[in-house]
C-alpha positions in Angstrom: 0.0 0.0 0.0 1.0 3.5 -0.7 0.9 6.2 1.8 1.2 9.9 1.7 2.4 10.3 5.3 4.1 7.9 7.9 4.0 9.3 11.5 7.2 8.2 13.2 7.2 6.8 16.7 9.3 4.3 18.5 8.8 0.6 19.2 7.4 1.2 22.7 4.5 3.1 21.3 3.3 1.0 18.4 0.6 -1.2 20.1 -2.1 1.1 21.4 -3.7 -1.8 23.3 -0.7 -1.9 25.7 -1.0 1.8 26.6 -0.3 2.7 30.1 -1.1 6.1 31.9 2.0 7.8 30.4 1.8 6.4 26.9 -1.9 7.3 26.5 -0.8 10.8 25.9 1.6 9.6 23.2 -1.2 8.0 21.3 -3.6 10.9 21.9 -0.9 13.3 20.5 -0.1 11.2 17.5 -3.7 10.4 16.8 -4.8 14.0 16.8 -2.4 14.5 13.9 -3.2 11.4 12.2 -6.9 12.3 12.3 -6.2 15.8 11.1 -4.2 14.3 8.1 -7.0 11.8 7.2 -9.5 14.7 7.2 -7.5 16.1 4.3 -8.0 12.9 2.3 -4.4 11.7 2.8 -3.3 8.1 3.4 -1.5 8.1 6.7 -0.1 5.4 9.2 2.0 5.3 12.4 5.1 3.3 12.2 8.2 2.7 14.6 11.2 4.3 12.8 13.1 1.0 13.2 10.4 -1.1 11.5 12.7 -3.3 9.3 9.6 -4.9 7.6 8.3 -1.6 6.2 9.3 -0.3 2.8 10.1 3.4 3.3 9.9 4.0 -0.4 6.0 3.5 -0.2 5.4 6.7 1.5 5.8 10.3 0.2 6.7 11.9 3.6 7.6 10.6 7.0 7.1 13.2 10.0 9.0 12.8 13.2 6.8 12.8 16.2 7.4 10.4 19.2 10.9 8.6 18.3 11.9 9.1 21.9 14.6 6.4 21.9 16.8 7.8 19.3 19.4 9.3 21.6 19.8 5.9 23.4 20.3 4.2 20.1 22.1 7.0 18.3 24.4 5.1 16.0 21.6 2.9 14.8 19.3 5.9 14.4 22.0 7.8 12.5 22.4 4.9 10.0 18.7 4.6 9.6 18.4 8.3 9.0 21.0 8.2 6.3 19.2 5.4 4.5 15.8 6.5 4.8 16.4 10.0 3.7 17.2 8.4 0.3 13.8 6.8 0.1 11.3 9.4 1.2 11.0 13.0 2.3 11.6 13.5 6.0 9.8 16.3 8.0 11.8 17.8 9.4 14.6 17.2 6.9 17.7 15.0 7.5 19.7 18.2 7.3 17.7 19.9 10.1 17.6 16.7 12.2 21.3 16.3 12.2 21.9 20.0 12.9 19.4 19.9 15.7 20.6 16.6 17.4 23.7 18.1 18.6 23.4 21.0 21.2 26.2 22.9 19.5 23.4 24.3 17.3 22.9 26.8 20.1 26.2 28.4 19.1 24.8 28.6 15.5 21.7 30.6 16.8 23.8 32.8 19.0 25.9 33.9 16.2 22.7 34.8 14.3 21.5 36.9 17.2 19.3 34.6 19.2 20.0 35.1 22.8 20.7 31.7 24.3 21.3 30.2 27.7 24.9 31.0 28.8 26.6 27.7 27.6 30.1 26.3 27.5 31.1 23.1 25.6 33.4 20.4 26.7 34.4 18.1 23.7 34.8 14.4 23.8 38.1 13.4 25.1 38.8 16.5 27.1 40.4 15.8 30.5 39.2 19.0 32.3 37.7 18.6 35.7 34.4 19.9 36.9 36.3 22.0 39.4 38.6 23.6 36.9 35.6 24.4 34.7 33.7 25.9 37.5 36.8 28.2 38.3 37.4 29.0 34.6 33.8 30.1 33.9 33.1 31.5 37.6 30.4 29.1 38.2 29.2 28.4 41.6 26.1 26.3 40.7 25.5 24.8 37.3 24.0 22.1 35.1 25.9 19.6 32.9 24.3 17.4 30.3 25.3 15.5 27.0 25.3 17.5 23.6 23.3 14.7 22.3 20.5 13.9 24.7 16.8 14.1 25.7 14.5 13.4 28.6 17.1 14.9 30.9 19.5 11.9 30.2 22.7 12.4 32.3 21.6 15.9 33.3 23.0 16.8 36.7 22.9 19.9 38.9 26.4 20.5 40.4 27.3 22.7 43.4 30.5 23.4 45.4 29.0 21.0 47.9 28.7 18.0 45.3 31.2 18.7 42.8 33.9 16.3 44.0 31.3 13.5 44.1 30.5 14.1 40.3 34.1 14.3 39.1 34.5 10.6 38.3 31.1 10.4 36.6 31.9 13.5 34.5 35.3 12.1 33.5 33.5 8.9 32.3 31.0 11.0 30.3 33.5 13.2 28.5 35.6 10.2 27.5 32.6 9.1 25.5 30.6 12.2 24.4 30.7 15.9 24.2 29.0 17.8 27.1 27.5 21.2 27.7 27.7 23.1 30.9 25.3 25.9 31.9 25.1 28.2 35.0 22.0 27.2 37.1 19.1 29.3 36.1 17.2 30.2 39.2 14.2 31.7 37.3 13.4 28.2 35.7 12.7 27.0 39.2 10.9 30.1 40.3 9.0 31.0 37.1 9.2 27.9 34.9 10.1 27.3 31.2 7.7 28.5 28.4 7.4 26.2 25.5 6.1 27.8 22.2 4.9 25.8 19.3 5.7 27.1 15.8 4.1 25.5 12.8 5.3 26.5 9.4 7.0 29.7 10.7 3.9 30.8 12.7 3.3 30.6 16.5 0.3 28.4 17.3 0.0 27.9 21.1 2.2 27.6 24.3 2.6 25.9 27.6 4.2 26.7 30.8 6.3 24.0 32.5 7.3 24.2 36.1 9.5 21.7 38.1 8.2 20.1 41.2 9.3 21.5 44.5 12.9 20.6 45.1 13.8 19.7 41.6 15.1 21.7 38.7 13.9 19.6 35.7 10.6 20.7 34.2 9.7 17.6 32.3 6.5 16.0 33.4 8.5 12.8 33.5 10.1 14.0 36.7 7.0 15.5 38.3 6.8 18.8 36.5 3.6 20.5 35.8 2.3 21.8 32.6 -0.4 24.4 32.0 -1.6 26.7 29.1 0.2 29.8 28.7 -0.6 33.0 26.8 2.9 34.5 25.7 3.5 38.2 25.2 4.2 39.6 21.8 7.9 39.9 22.6 8.0 36.1 23.4 6.1 35.1 20.2 8.4 37.4 18.1 11.4 35.7 19.8 10.1 32.2 19.1 9.3 32.9 15.4 12.6 34.7 14.9 14.5 31.7 16.4 12.9 29.4 14.0 13.7 31.7 11.0 17.3 31.4 12.1 17.5 27.6 11.4 19.5 26.5 8.4 16.0 26.0 6.7 12.4 26.5 7.7 11.2 23.6 9.7 7.7 22.5 9.4 7.2 22.4 13.1 9.3 23.6 16.1 9.2 23.9 19.8 10.9 26.9 21.2 11.8 26.6 24.9 12.5 29.9 26.5 13.0 31.4 30.1 14.1 34.4 31.9 17.9 34.0 32.6 19.7 35.1 35.7 19.8 38.6 34.4 16.0 38.5 33.8 16.4 38.5 30.0 14.6 36.2 27.5 16.9 33.3 26.7 16.6 30.1 24.7 16.8 26.8 26.5 16.2 24.6 23.5 15.0 24.7 20.0 13.4 21.3 19.4 13.1 20.1 15.8 13.3 16.3 16.1 10.6 14.8 18.4 9.2 17.5 20.7 6.0 17.0 22.5 3.8 19.6 20.8 1.0 19.5 23.3 -1.8 19.1 20.7 -4.1 18.0 23.3 -4.1 21.4 24.7 -4.7 23.0 21.4 -6.0 20.6 18.9 -6.3 23.3 16.1 -2.5 23.1 15.9 -2.6 19.6 14.8 -4.8 20.6 11.8 -2.5 23.5 11.0 0.4 21.1 10.8 -1.7 18.6 8.6 -2.5 21.5 6.3 1.2 22.4 6.1 2.0 18.7 5.3 -0.6 18.7 2.5 0.8 21.9 1.0 4.2 20.4 0.8 2.7 17.3 -0.7 1.0 19.4 -3.4 4.3 21.2 -4.2 6.0 17.8 -4.5 3.4 16.6 -6.9 3.8 19.9 -9.0 7.5 19.3 -9.2 7.2 15.6 -10.0 
């Protein structure tokens, strides 16, 4: 069978009959998009990105949605990405995915005038210690995390009280992958992090994520709370400008921002691979994304 669109997930979220409390939201989000695409008379199916039995040349487009294991299986995912990009059109594109996978992209955005969280990069194989890093950058309390990561994998809050206890772990981490170090942002704990969804270059909706008491990670996986949020025009403009600064215009993006320690708007992350887009809070955005997909299919047909 030929498909217009494949919605990409990972093997944990293929069988909806086995959904638990957490994965029910995964299916809800993906199905909102699937239903919106079907209403445009397009053939659509959900598939795990690693489905070896599926012929990827039988779909015109494949859109990344809940491929939430890619950073744990990065080498395998990277090989698959290279192969599948030759068989179908990826949304977002392989070029954007590879650019966005590595948090060094933050430097690209900074050079283009997008204010980002103060960030320092430690490359794979470096032998510097956390103590020397803290002195070099005048950091008292800070956060470390891998440059290729997600779901707060190997994300740690470091202070002068626990820095010695983390030295061995940090040494093991940078022996195998590049890391990023950022000053601890107190406003994320106090005021939260704003996630703004942008579809085809235009803002659609936003949520506010707040960490649970005693934690600094805003992800709901770690007990954080999420609520609808009405951003200011300044915040909307910021989000749309950040998306325009990408190497090419993504079909969707989630722009995570916060007030930094100087109370200035700064970018935490610009997510182009598999961000939660909170369609369940704003179903109309799923229809906007479906419409954008159909427009790209139409253009593809005209060229073909």
